[in-house]
C-alpha positions in Angstrom: 46.4 107.8 122.2 47.0 109.9 119.1 50.1 111.4 120.9 51.6 107.9 121.1 50.8 107.1 117.5 52.7 110.3 116.4 55.6 109.4 118.7 56.0 106.2 116.7 55.7 108.0 113.3 57.9 110.9 114.3 57.7 112.7 111.0 54.7 114.0 109.1 55.0 115.3 105.5 53.1 118.6 105.1 51.8 118.8 101.6 50.4 121.5 99.3 48.7 119.7 96.4 47.4 121.6 93.4 46.2 118.7 91.3 44.1 115.9 92.8 45.3 113.5 90.1 48.7 113.5 91.9 47.1 112.1 95.1 47.4 108.4 94.2 51.1 108.4 93.1 51.9 110.7 96.0 50.4 108.4 98.5 52.3 105.5 97.0 55.6 107.5 97.2 55.0 108.3 100.8 54.2 104.8 101.9 57.0 103.2 99.8 59.4 105.7 101.2 58.6 104.4 104.7 56.1 106.8 106.3 52.5 106.2 107.2 51.1 109.6 107.9 50.6 112.8 105.9 49.1 116.2 106.4 47.3 117.7 103.4 47.0 121.4 103.8 43.7 123.0 102.7 45.4 125.8 100.7 44.2 124.8 97.3 40.9 124.0 95.5 42.0 120.4 94.9 43.1 119.7 98.5 39.9 118.1 99.7 39.5 115.8 96.7 43.2 114.7 97.1 42.7 114.1 100.8 39.7 111.9 100.1 41.6 109.8 97.6 44.6 109.3 99.9 42.4 108.7 103.0 40.9 105.6 101.2 44.2 103.8 101.8 44.4 101.6 104.9 48.2 102.0 105.3 48.2 105.8 105.4 46.9 108.2 108.1 45.7 111.3 106.4 45.1 114.6 108.2 43.9 118.0 107.1 46.2 121.0 107.7 45.8 124.7 107.5 42.2 124.3 108.8 40.9 127.7 109.5 37.2 127.2 109.9 34.6 124.8 111.1 33.4 124.4 107.6 36.8 123.2 106.5 37.1 120.8 109.4 33.7 119.3 108.6 34.5 118.9 104.9 37.8 117.3 105.7 36.3 114.8 108.2 33.6 114.0 105.7 36.4 113.1 103.2 38.1 110.8 105.7 40.6 113.0 107.5 41.8 111.2 110.6 43.1 114.4 112.4 42.9 118.2 112.1 45.8 120.6 112.2 45.3 124.3 112.5 47.9 127.1 112.3 46.4 128.8 115.4 44.4 128.1 118.5 40.7 128.4 117.7 38.6 127.4 120.7 35.5 126.8 118.6 37.4 124.6 116.2 39.0 122.6 119.0 35.7 122.2 120.9 34.1 120.9 117.7 36.8 118.3 117.2 36.9 117.2 120.9 33.1 116.8 120.9 33.5 114.3 118.1 36.6 112.6 119.4 38.6 113.8 116.4 42.3 114.4 117.2 43.1 118.1 116.8 46.5 119.8 116.9 46.1 123.6 117.1 49.0 125.9 116.3 50.5 127.7 119.3 53.2 130.4 119.3 52.9 131.7 122.9 52.5 130.5 126.5 49.0 132.0 126.5 47.9 129.8 123.6 49.4 126.7 125.2 47.5 127.5 128.4 44.2 127.8 126.4 44.9 124.4 124.8 45.6 122.9 128.3 42.3 124.3 129.6 40.5 122.3 126.9 42.3 119.1 127.9 44.6 118.9 124.9 47.9 117.1 125.3 49.5 118.1 122.0 49.8 121.3 120.0 51.7 122.4 116.9 54.6 124.7 117.6 54.4 127.0 114.6 56.2 128.5 112.8 59.0 126.7 114.8 62.2 128.2 113.4 60.9 131.7 113.2 59.7 131.5 116.8 63.2 130.7 118.1 63.6 127.1 117.2 64.7 124.4 119.5 65.8 126.7 122.3 62.5 128.5 122.4 60.5 125.2 122.4 62.7 123.7 125.1 61.9 126.8 127.3 58.2 126.4 126.7 58.3 122.7 127.3 60.1 123.2 130.6 57.1 125.3 131.8 54.3 123.2 130.2 55.5 119.7 131.2 52.2 118.0 130.5 52.0 119.3 126.9 53.5 117.6 123.9 54.5 119.3 120.7 54.7 118.9 116.9 57.0 121.6 115.7 56.4 122.7 112.1 57.9 125.4 110.0 61.5 125.5 109.0 62.1 121.8 109.9 64.8 120.2 107.8 67.3 117.3 107.9 69.7 119.6 109.5 67.6 120.3 112.6 65.1 117.4 112.7 67.0 115.3 115.2 67.5 118.4 117.5 63.8 118.9 117.8 63.1 115.2 118.2 65.7 115.0 121.0 63.3 117.1 123.2 61.3 114.6 125.3 58.0 116.4 124.7 58.3 116.5 120.9 56.4 113.6 119.6 56.8 114.3 115.9 57.8 117.0 113.4 56.0 118.3 110.4 58.1 118.6 107.3 57.3 120.4 104.0 60.7 119.7 102.5 59.7 116.1 102.0 57.1 116.8 99.3 58.2 119.9 97.5 55.6 121.7 95.5 57.7 121.8 92.4 58.3 118.1 92.6 54.6 117.5 92.6 54.1 119.9 89.6 56.8 118.0 87.7 55.5 114.6 88.8 58.9 113.7 90.4 57.4 111.0 92.6 60.7 109.0 92.7 62.4 112.1 94.1 59.7 112.3 96.8 60.1 108.7 97.7 63.9 109.0 97.9 63.7 112.1 100.0 61.3 110.4 102.4 63.5 107.3 102.5 66.5 109.4 103.4 64.5 111.1 106.2 63.4 107.7 107.5 67.0 106.5 107.5 68.0 109.7 109.4 65.4 108.8 112.0 66.5 105.3 112.3 70.3 105.9 112.4 70.7 109.4 113.6 73.3 110.0 110.9 72.6 112.7 108.4 73.2 111.8 104.8 73.8 114.8 102.5 74.2 112.7 99.3 71.9 113.9 96.5 
């Protein structure tokens, strides 16, 4: 079910947020730009508070990313996280999420990790870091072997390669950090964030890249 939701969304902003006060205008920029999903990475002290603020919206699916421990997963779910994303394949973290019917997307870089995910009944993993691992060609090779697995590539995704990844049938969505740049958040450039997201949505809808600043 979550796989099909992601296939409709196709693009998930990956956010590092340093000030929880930015959460409300950021959520508005994402939604007004045309997206309905976001991954808040647990890399800062303010991340959980920001996640909770954004998760209160009914028009935005908010997930927790860079989840390394069960404690982080529990805290994120308590704050309203709808899904959990981890950079690696942690069996204990995956099992905890599955037992509670919480969608979980572990990071996988090798065939062995994908097999571990399959053994636990997962149908989607995060291919991370995508570009550093060999990009579209590497993912296409893995997808040919693991035909029952779906992927959300993240790491090095940009307007220049987004459509190439999404052209792979087993790619349901891509994670993109370029959509919400950390310096834009620091400088409260929420209009720039909204415009960048709107451009990405236009790219998804038309398949035509727009390089206009």
